[in-house]
Structures are given as C-alpha cells and as structure tokens.
PDB file with SEQRES, HELIX, SHEET and CRYST1 records, atoms N, CA, C and O in Angstrom:
SEQRES   1 A   44  MET ALA ASP TYR LYS HIS GLY GLU MET ASN THR ASP VAL          
SEQRES   2 A   44  GLN GLU LYS THR PHE ASP GLY PHE MET ARG PHE THR ALA          
SEQRES   3 A   44  ARG THR VAL ILE VAL ILE ILE LEU LEU LEU VAL GLY MET          
SEQRES   4 A   44  ALA ILE PHE ILE THR                                          
HELIX    1 AA1 ASP A   12  PHE A   42  1                                  31    
CRYST1    1.000    1.000    1.000  90.00  90.00  90.00 P 1           1          
ATOM      1  N   MET A   1       0.817  -1.192  -0.007  1.00  0.00           N  
ATOM      2  CA  MET A   1       0.000   0.014   0.001  1.00  0.00           C  
ATOM      3  C   MET A   1       0.855   1.275   0.008  1.00  0.00           C  
ATOM      4  O   MET A   1       0.345   2.362  -0.265  1.00  0.00           O  
ATOM      5  N   ALA A   2       2.096   1.159   0.302  1.00  0.00           N  
ATOM      6  CA  ALA A   2       2.955   2.349   0.389  1.00  0.00           C  
ATOM      7  C   ALA A   2       3.176   2.988  -0.977  1.00  0.00           C  
ATOM      8  O   ALA A   2       3.473   4.179  -1.067  1.00  0.00           O  
ATOM      9  N   ASP A   3       3.028   2.180  -2.066  1.00  0.00           N  
ATOM     10  CA  ASP A   3       3.272   2.728  -3.406  1.00  0.00           C  
ATOM     11  C   ASP A   3       2.016   3.329  -4.009  1.00  0.00           C  
ATOM     12  O   ASP A   3       2.077   3.866  -5.115  1.00  0.00           O  
ATOM     13  N   TYR A   4       0.910   3.264  -3.347  1.00  0.00           N  
ATOM     14  CA  TYR A   4      -0.349   3.766  -3.907  1.00  0.00           C  
ATOM     15  C   TYR A   4      -0.333   5.267  -3.990  1.00  0.00           C  
ATOM     16  O   TYR A   4       0.036   5.945  -3.031  1.00  0.00           O  
ATOM     17  N   LYS A   5      -0.739   5.801  -5.149  1.00  0.00           N  
ATOM     18  CA  LYS A   5      -0.871   7.235  -5.360  1.00  0.00           C  
ATOM     19  C   LYS A   5      -2.276   7.521  -5.812  1.00  0.00           C  
ATOM     20  O   LYS A   5      -2.738   6.962  -6.807  1.00  0.00           O  
ATOM     21  N   HIS A   6      -2.955   8.375  -5.104  1.00  0.00           N  
ATOM     22  CA  HIS A   6      -4.348   8.708  -5.387  1.00  0.00           C  
ATOM     23  C   HIS A   6      -4.502   9.268  -6.810  1.00  0.00           C  
ATOM     24  O   HIS A   6      -3.766  10.170  -7.211  1.00  0.00           O  
ATOM     25  N   GLY A   7      -5.478   8.715  -7.576  1.00  0.00           N  
ATOM     26  CA  GLY A   7      -5.806   9.237  -8.877  1.00  0.00           C  
ATOM     27  C   GLY A   7      -4.986   8.672 -10.034  1.00  0.00           C  
ATOM     28  O   GLY A   7      -5.114   9.159 -11.157  1.00  0.00           O  
ATOM     29  N   GLU A   8      -4.163   7.681  -9.803  1.00  0.00           N  
ATOM     30  CA  GLU A   8      -3.350   7.133 -10.878  1.00  0.00           C  
ATOM     31  C   GLU A   8      -3.828   5.794 -11.371  1.00  0.00           C  
ATOM     32  O   GLU A   8      -3.157   5.193 -12.209  1.00  0.00           O  
ATOM     33  N   MET A   9      -4.930   5.300 -10.909  1.00  0.00           N  
ATOM     34  CA  MET A   9      -5.454   4.015 -11.351  1.00  0.00           C  
ATOM     35  C   MET A   9      -6.074   4.124 -12.729  1.00  0.00           C  
ATOM     36  O   MET A   9      -6.769   5.098 -13.020  1.00  0.00           O  
ATOM     37  N   ASN A  10      -5.834   3.141 -13.580  1.00  0.00           N  
ATOM     38  CA  ASN A  10      -6.459   3.130 -14.880  1.00  0.00           C  
ATOM     39  C   ASN A  10      -7.898   2.643 -14.753  1.00  0.00           C  
ATOM     40  O   ASN A  10      -8.122   1.508 -14.333  1.00  0.00           O  
ATOM     41  N   THR A  11      -8.882   3.476 -15.107  1.00  0.00           N  
ATOM     42  CA  THR A  11     -10.282   3.128 -14.889  1.00  0.00           C  
ATOM     43  C   THR A  11     -11.005   2.933 -16.239  1.00  0.00           C  
ATOM     44  O   THR A  11     -12.233   3.013 -16.283  1.00  0.00           O  
ATOM     45  N   ASP A  12     -10.289   2.687 -17.310  1.00  0.00           N  
ATOM     46  CA  ASP A  12     -10.931   2.516 -18.633  1.00  0.00           C  
ATOM     47  C   ASP A  12     -11.929   1.374 -18.647  1.00  0.00           C  
ATOM     48  O   ASP A  12     -13.027   1.509 -19.186  1.00  0.00           O  
ATOM     49  N   VAL A  13     -11.546   0.240 -18.050  1.00  0.00           N  
ATOM     50  CA  VAL A  13     -12.435  -0.932 -18.064  1.00  0.00           C  
ATOM     51  C   VAL A  13     -13.703  -0.638 -17.276  1.00  0.00           C  
ATOM     52  O   VAL A  13     -14.799  -0.963 -17.733  1.00  0.00           O  
ATOM     53  N   GLN A  14     -13.574  -0.028 -16.101  1.00  0.00           N  
ATOM     54  CA  GLN A  14     -14.711   0.299 -15.272  1.00  0.00           C  
ATOM     55  C   GLN A  14     -15.642   1.289 -15.945  1.00  0.00           C  
ATOM     56  O   GLN A  14     -16.863   1.174 -15.838  1.00  0.00           O  
ATOM     57  N   GLU A  15     -15.064   2.267 -16.642  1.00  0.00           N  
ATOM     58  CA  GLU A  15     -15.883   3.239 -17.346  1.00  0.00           C  
ATOM     59  C   GLU A  15     -16.657   2.606 -18.510  1.00  0.00           C  
ATOM     60  O   GLU A  15     -17.816   2.950 -18.743  1.00  0.00           O  
ATOM     61  N   LYS A  16     -16.019   1.683 -19.239  1.00  0.00           N  
ATOM     62  CA  LYS A  16     -16.712   1.013 -20.337  1.00  0.00           C  
ATOM     63  C   LYS A  16     -17.828   0.126 -19.772  1.00  0.00           C  
ATOM     64  O   LYS A  16     -18.922   0.085 -20.334  1.00  0.00           O  
ATOM     65  N   THR A  17     -17.568  -0.580 -18.675  1.00  0.00           N  
ATOM     66  CA  THR A  17     -18.589  -1.407 -18.057  1.00  0.00           C  
ATOM     67  C   THR A  17     -19.789  -0.564 -17.610  1.00  0.00           C  
ATOM     68  O   THR A  17     -20.939  -0.947 -17.827  1.00  0.00           O  
ATOM     69  N   PHE A  18     -19.516   0.574 -16.993  1.00  0.00           N  
ATOM     70  CA  PHE A  18     -20.586   1.462 -16.497  1.00  0.00           C  
ATOM     71  C   PHE A  18     -21.361   2.037 -17.682  1.00  0.00           C  
ATOM     72  O   PHE A  18     -22.588   2.126 -17.623  1.00  0.00           O  
ATOM     73  N   ASP A  19     -20.666   2.432 -18.764  1.00  0.00           N  
ATOM     74  CA  ASP A  19     -21.355   2.956 -19.956  1.00  0.00           C  
ATOM     75  C   ASP A  19     -22.292   1.886 -20.554  1.00  0.00           C  
ATOM     76  O   ASP A  19     -23.419   2.182 -20.948  1.00  0.00           O  
ATOM     77  N   GLY A  20     -21.803   0.654 -20.608  1.00  0.00           N  
ATOM     78  CA  GLY A  20     -22.627  -0.466 -21.116  1.00  0.00           C  
ATOM     79  C   GLY A  20     -23.809  -0.692 -20.258  1.00  0.00           C  
ATOM     80  O   GLY A  20     -24.909  -0.909 -20.766  1.00  0.00           O  
ATOM     81  N   PHE A  21     -23.627  -0.649 -18.960  1.00  0.00           N  
ATOM     82  CA  PHE A  21     -24.745  -0.860 -18.024  1.00  0.00           C  
ATOM     83  C   PHE A  21     -25.794   0.227 -18.154  1.00  0.00           C  
ATOM     84  O   PHE A  21     -26.991  -0.059 -18.141  1.00  0.00           O  
ATOM     85  N   MET A  22     -25.348   1.491 -18.282  1.00  0.00           N  
ATOM     86  CA  MET A  22     -26.288   2.593 -18.390  1.00  0.00           C  
ATOM     87  C   MET A  22     -27.037   2.504 -19.736  1.00  0.00           C  
ATOM     88  O   MET A  22     -28.238   2.769 -19.786  1.00  0.00           O  
ATOM     89  N   ARG A  23     -26.353   2.140 -20.804  1.00  0.00           N  
ATOM     90  CA  ARG A  23     -27.023   1.983 -22.108  1.00  0.00           C  
ATOM     91  C   ARG A  23     -28.075   0.887 -22.027  1.00  0.00           C  
ATOM     92  O   ARG A  23     -29.186   1.063 -22.526  1.00  0.00           O  
ATOM     93  N   PHE A  24     -27.740  -0.257 -21.398  1.00  0.00           N  
ATOM     94  CA  PHE A  24     -28.681  -1.367 -21.257  1.00  0.00           C  
ATOM     95  C   PHE A  24     -29.859  -0.945 -20.438  1.00  0.00           C  
ATOM     96  O   PHE A  24     -30.995  -1.240 -20.810  1.00  0.00           O  
ATOM     97  N   THR A  25     -29.636  -0.252 -19.312  1.00  0.00           N  
ATOM     98  CA  THR A  25     -30.694   0.204 -18.448  1.00  0.00           C  
ATOM     99  C   THR A  25     -31.617   1.181 -19.145  1.00  0.00           C  
ATOM    100  O   THR A  25     -32.838   1.065 -19.036  1.00  0.00           O  
ATOM    101  N   ALA A  26     -31.053   2.148 -19.865  1.00  0.00           N  
ATOM    102  CA  ALA A  26     -31.888   3.120 -20.575  1.00  0.00           C  
ATOM    103  C   ALA A  26     -32.770   2.425 -21.641  1.00  0.00           C  
ATOM    104  O   ALA A  26     -33.957   2.727 -21.768  1.00  0.00           O  
ATOM    105  N   ARG A  27     -32.190   1.531 -22.368  1.00  0.00           N  
ATOM    106  CA  ARG A  27     -32.983   0.830 -23.423  1.00  0.00           C  
ATOM    107  C   ARG A  27     -34.091  -0.051 -22.798  1.00  0.00           C  
ATOM    108  O   ARG A  27     -35.198  -0.145 -23.328  1.00  0.00           O  
ATOM    109  N   THR A  28     -33.764  -0.683 -21.675  1.00  0.00           N  
ATOM    110  CA  THR A  28     -34.762  -1.519 -21.004  1.00  0.00           C  
ATOM    111  C   THR A  28     -35.907  -0.679 -20.500  1.00  0.00           C  
ATOM    112  O   THR A  28     -37.064  -1.077 -20.634  1.00  0.00           O  
ATOM    113  N   VAL A  29     -35.616   0.491 -19.914  1.00  0.00           N  
ATOM    114  CA  VAL A  29     -36.685   1.345 -19.409  1.00  0.00           C  
ATOM    115  C   VAL A  29     -37.542   1.859 -20.576  1.00  0.00           C  
ATOM    116  O   VAL A  29     -38.761   1.966 -20.443  1.00  0.00           O  
ATOM    117  N   ILE A  30     -36.920   2.174 -21.703  1.00  0.00           N  
ATOM    118  CA  ILE A  30     -37.716   2.628 -22.866  1.00  0.00           C  
ATOM    119  C   ILE A  30     -38.645   1.526 -23.363  1.00  0.00           C  
ATOM    120  O   ILE A  30     -39.803   1.784 -23.691  1.00  0.00           O  
ATOM    121  N   VAL A  31     -38.130   0.287 -23.419  1.00  0.00           N  
ATOM    122  CA  VAL A  31     -38.968  -0.826 -23.862  1.00  0.00           C  
ATOM    123  C   VAL A  31     -40.106  -1.048 -22.904  1.00  0.00           C  
ATOM    124  O   VAL A  31     -41.232  -1.284 -23.343  1.00  0.00           O  
ATOM    125  N   ILE A  32     -39.856  -0.983 -21.589  1.00  0.00           N  
ATOM    126  CA  ILE A  32     -40.920  -1.194 -20.623  1.00  0.00           C  
ATOM    127  C   ILE A  32     -41.994  -0.086 -20.741  1.00  0.00           C  
ATOM    128  O   ILE A  32     -43.188  -0.379 -20.683  1.00  0.00           O  
ATOM    129  N   ILE A  33     -41.576   1.160 -20.902  1.00  0.00           N  
ATOM    130  CA  ILE A  33     -42.533   2.254 -21.064  1.00  0.00           C  
ATOM    131  C   ILE A  33     -43.352   2.050 -22.321  1.00  0.00           C  
ATOM    132  O   ILE A  33     -44.567   2.247 -22.289  1.00  0.00           O  
ATOM    133  N   LEU A  34     -42.726   1.655 -23.449  1.00  0.00           N  
ATOM    134  CA  LEU A  34     -43.470   1.437 -24.664  1.00  0.00           C  
ATOM    135  C   LEU A  34     -44.466   0.280 -24.496  1.00  0.00           C  
ATOM    136  O   LEU A  34     -45.590   0.354 -24.993  1.00  0.00           O  
ATOM    137  N   LEU A  35     -44.061  -0.772 -23.807  1.00  0.00           N  
ATOM    138  CA  LEU A  35     -44.974  -1.872 -23.547  1.00  0.00           C  
ATOM    139  C   LEU A  35     -46.171  -1.434 -22.729  1.00  0.00           C  
ATOM    140  O   LEU A  35     -47.303  -1.818 -23.023  1.00  0.00           O  
ATOM    141  N   LEU A  36     -45.928  -0.631 -21.703  1.00  0.00           N  
ATOM    142  CA  LEU A  36     -47.036  -0.156 -20.880  1.00  0.00           C  
ATOM    143  C   LEU A  36     -47.983   0.765 -21.642  1.00  0.00           C  
ATOM    144  O   LEU A  36     -49.201   0.690 -21.479  1.00  0.00           O  
ATOM    145  N   VAL A  37     -47.417   1.628 -22.470  1.00  0.00           N  
ATOM    146  CA  VAL A  37     -48.263   2.513 -23.286  1.00  0.00           C  
ATOM    147  C   VAL A  37     -49.059   1.665 -24.260  1.00  0.00           C  
ATOM    148  O   VAL A  37     -50.253   1.901 -24.443  1.00  0.00           O  
ATOM    149  N   GLY A  38     -48.429   0.688 -24.885  1.00  0.00           N  
ATOM    150  CA  GLY A  38     -49.141  -0.181 -25.808  1.00  0.00           C  
ATOM    151  C   GLY A  38     -50.258  -0.951 -25.154  1.00  0.00           C  
ATOM    152  O   GLY A  38     -51.341  -1.095 -25.721  1.00  0.00           O  
ATOM    153  N   MET A  39     -49.996  -1.450 -23.952  1.00  0.00           N  
ATOM    154  CA  MET A  39     -51.022  -2.162 -23.214  1.00  0.00           C  
ATOM    155  C   MET A  39     -52.193  -1.219 -22.868  1.00  0.00           C  
ATOM    156  O   MET A  39     -53.357  -1.604 -22.977  1.00  0.00           O  
ATOM    157  N   ALA A  40     -51.881  -0.011 -22.460  1.00  0.00           N  
ATOM    158  CA  ALA A  40     -52.899   0.942 -22.087  1.00  0.00           C  
ATOM    159  C   ALA A  40     -53.774   1.305 -23.313  1.00  0.00           C  
ATOM    160  O   ALA A  40     -54.973   1.545 -23.173  1.00  0.00           O  
ATOM    161  N   ILE A  41     -53.174   1.340 -24.483  1.00  0.00           N  
ATOM    162  CA  ILE A  41     -53.944   1.738 -25.678  1.00  0.00           C  
ATOM    163  C   ILE A  41     -54.771   0.579 -26.188  1.00  0.00           C  
ATOM    164  O   ILE A  41     -55.953   0.754 -26.484  1.00  0.00           O  
ATOM    165  N   PHE A  42     -54.176  -0.613 -26.300  1.00  0.00           N  
ATOM    166  CA  PHE A  42     -54.831  -1.725 -26.990  1.00  0.00           C  
ATOM    167  C   PHE A  42     -55.634  -2.651 -26.110  1.00  0.00           C  
ATOM    168  O   PHE A  42     -56.495  -3.375 -26.611  1.00  0.00           O  
ATOM    169  N   ILE A  43     -55.384  -2.653 -24.824  1.00  0.00           N  
ATOM    170  CA  ILE A  43     -56.148  -3.570 -23.957  1.00  0.00           C  
ATOM    171  C   ILE A  43     -57.401  -2.940 -23.406  1.00  0.00           C  
ATOM    172  O   ILE A  43     -58.364  -3.652 -23.123  1.00  0.00           O  
ATOM    173  N   THR A  44     -57.429  -1.627 -23.243  1.00  0.00           N  
ATOM    174  CA  THR A  44     -58.586  -1.017 -22.703  1.00  0.00           C  
ATOM    175  C   THR A  44     -59.668  -0.798 -23.722  1.00  0.00           C  
ATOM    176  O   THR A  44     -60.732  -0.274 -23.390  1.00  0.00           O  
TER     177      THR A  44                                                      
END                                                                             
C-alpha cells in the first residue's frame, strides 16, 4: 500500500462497463414504457 498514489489507477475498463450498463438500463426502461403505453392503448 505504500506505493499507492491517489488518482493514478487506470479506470478505462470500469468506465466502459458502466457505460454499457447505463445503455442497457436506458434501453430496457424505454422498452418497458413502450410496452405499458401499448397495453394501455390496446387492452382497454
């Protein structure tokens, strides 16, 4: 731990993972909203 310097860690992999997670989450929410709107229009 003595060699650790704050702010020097390579975070490219973590940033790519987080971007992928956010993209997946946003698309999933959009699909769910569209399904709910479709159900509200066509089922009632």
